[in-house]
N, C-alpha and C positions, 0 to 999 in steps of 0.2 A: 696544348696551349690555347688554341682557338676556342675549344669547348669551355675552358675556364673563363675566358673573356666573355663568352655568351652567357654563362651562368651569372657572372658578376653584373652584367648589364640588366638581366632579368630581375635580379635582386633589387637593383637601384630603382627600376621602374615600379616594382611592387611597393617599395618603401615610400616613394613619392606619392603613389596613389593612396596609400594608407594615410600618409600625412595629410593629404588633401581631403580625405573623407571626413564627414562630420561625425563627431562622437555623440553618442546617445547616453543620457543620464536617466536610468530607470529608478532612481530613488524617488520617494514621495515628493520631495521638494523639487527635484528636477522635472518630474512629470507635470506638476502643477504649473511650474514656470514655463513649460513648453506649450501651454494652451494659448491660442491666439485667435483673433477674429471672432467668428460666430460662436466658437467654443467658449470664449470668455463670457458672452451673453448667457449661454446655457448654464454655465457654472454659476453665474450670478443668480439666475432664477433658482437654481437648486439650493444655493446658500440661503436665500430668502425663505424658501419652503422649509428648509431645515430649522431655521431660527423660529419660524412661526409655529411649527409643530412642537418644538421643545417648549415654547412659551405656553401653548395650549395644555401640554402634559403637566407642566409645573403648576399652572393655574387650577387645573382639575384635581390634581393630587391634593393641593392645599384646601380647595373647596370641599372635597369629599371628606378629608380628615376633620375639618371643622364641622361639617354636617353630622358626621357619625358621633363626634364627641357631644354635640348639643343634643342629639337624639337619645344617646345613652343617658344623659342626665335627666332628660324629660321623661323617658320611659321608666327610670328608677323612682321618680317622685310621684308620677301620675296615679298609680294604683292606690297609694295611701290616701291621696287627696279625695279620690272618688269614693272610697269606702267610708270616709268621714263626711261625705256629702258637701265638701268644700268645692263647689263647681266654679265659683268666681275666682278662687285661688288657682284652680287648674287652668282656667282661661288666661289668667295673668302669667302663669308659668309658661304656657305656650307662646305668649307674646314675648317673654324674656328670652326663650330659647328658639326664637323663630328662624334662626340660621339652620336648625336641624330639619331634615325632611319630615320626620315624624311629628314634630311640633307644628309645622305648617299645615299638615293635613288634619291631624287630630284637633288642633286648635280651632279650625273652622267647624269641625263637627261638634265640638263642645259648645261653640258659640251658637250654632244652629239648634242644638238641643235646648239650650237655655231660652232662645227666642221662641221655640215651639212650646215650651212649658208656659211661658208668659202669654202667648197667644191663646192657648187652650184655657187658661185661667180667667180670661176676660173676654167680653164681647164688645165689639165696636159698632158704630153705625153702618159699616159695610161688611158686617159679618156674613160669611157665605157657608157657614156650617162647619162640621168637624173635618179634621184632616189627620193623616197618619204621620206622626212625628218621626217615626223610624224611617219611613220613606224619605222624608225631608233630610234627615241626617245622612242617609246613603247617597242621596244626590249631591249633598255638600262634599262628601268624601270623594265621590267620583270626580267632581270638578277640580278640587284641590289636588287630587292624586295626578291628574293629567298635567296640571300646571307644574307640580313638583318634579315629575319625571322629565318634562320638557326642559326645565331649567338644569337638571342634572346632566342631560345630554348635550348641553350647550358646548359647541366646539368640536364635538366628536365627529360630526359630519365633515368638517374641514380636515380633521386628522385622517379620516378614511379616504378623502379625495387625494390628499398628498401621498398617502401610501399606495394608491392605485396608479397615480399619474407620474410620480417622480421617475420610475424606470423608463417611461416613454419619453419624458423630457430629456433624460440622459442619452437615450437611444437616438433622439433627433440630432444631438450634438455629434454623436459617433457617426451617423450616416453622413452628415455634412462633412465631417473630417475625412471620411473615406473617399467621398467624391472629390474633395480638394486634392487628396493624395494621388488619385488616378489622373486628375487633370495635370498635376505636376509631372507625373510620369509620361504623359502624352506630350507635354511641352518640351521636356528635356530629352525625350527620345529613349529613355531607359526602359529595359524590358525585364530586368531581373527582379526577383522577390526582394532582395536587399534594398532596392530603390524605394519601395513603398512600405517596407516592414516597419521602419521607424515611425513614419507618419501614421500608419494604421494603429500602431501601439499607442501613440499620443491620442488619437481619436477615440480609442476605447476607454480613455480615462473618464469621459463624461458618463459612460454607462456605468462604470464603477461608482462614481459619485451619486448617480441616480439610485443605485441599489443601497448605498450607505444611507441615503435619506429615507428611502421607502421602508426598509426592513425595521428600523426602530419605530417608525410611525405605525406600521401595521401591528407590531407587538403591543405597543402602548394602547392602540385602539381596542384590541381584543381584551386587554387587561381592564381597561376603564369601562368598557361595555359590560363585562362580567360583574364589575362592582356596582354598576347602576342596576343591573338585574337583581342583585342581592338586596339592594336598598328597596327596590320595588316590592320584593317579597316581604321584607320587613314592614312596609306600609300596609300591604294587604293583610298580613297577620294581625298587626296592631289595630287596624281599623275594624276588623271583624271581631276582635275581642271587645273592642269599645262598644260596638253595636250590640253584642250579646249582653254586655253589662247594662246598657240602657233598657233592653227589652226585659231583663229580669228585674231591674229596679222599678220599671213601670208596673209590673205585676205585683 
């Protein structure tokens, strides 16, 4: 009889302790709502980084698509104009399709070639002698290529920075949360793992958020960088073919 009473009292004590223990919600909504203090600041910074990186990706994808479309139209029409000797029409086409990377680079080369022909055909009061028109065209291509590639890479540096720093920003929030968890354990005098397991789990949310921001940023950065390199190859091939045409035409 006495053993039965003792067991009943133990069950009542355990039930009261369980009723007073805080319940943990490990759903996504519950974990997000559990962030507080400095963790909210870290989560806000990560949210800003995520929005900015997605904005850069959307803008670059749109810009690259527009540039490729304009370059394809320019590259399809340019050979016919050059074979017919319509240099002015080719320059006008480059101006029309200036949103394309090929049109920006080759348009300046065409303009430089035309100016070189005019300069060689006439002498002015400050004439300093003969010059190589092909060298002038190559210098124009080099200048315009650097500018075009620099414009295509716009925003990619920020995307790389977000991809490399977002995990550390999340880790900062996690470290801060773990510190607060151990401080709470020291103040309340608890020594068990259950005392801090919930707080540590909540602190790790910031690290998860940091990885969710960083992984897409790194993937898009690599993809967009590869596309820029492909466009750079297109510029090199097209400009080389144009210079070859000018050299043959000159002969």
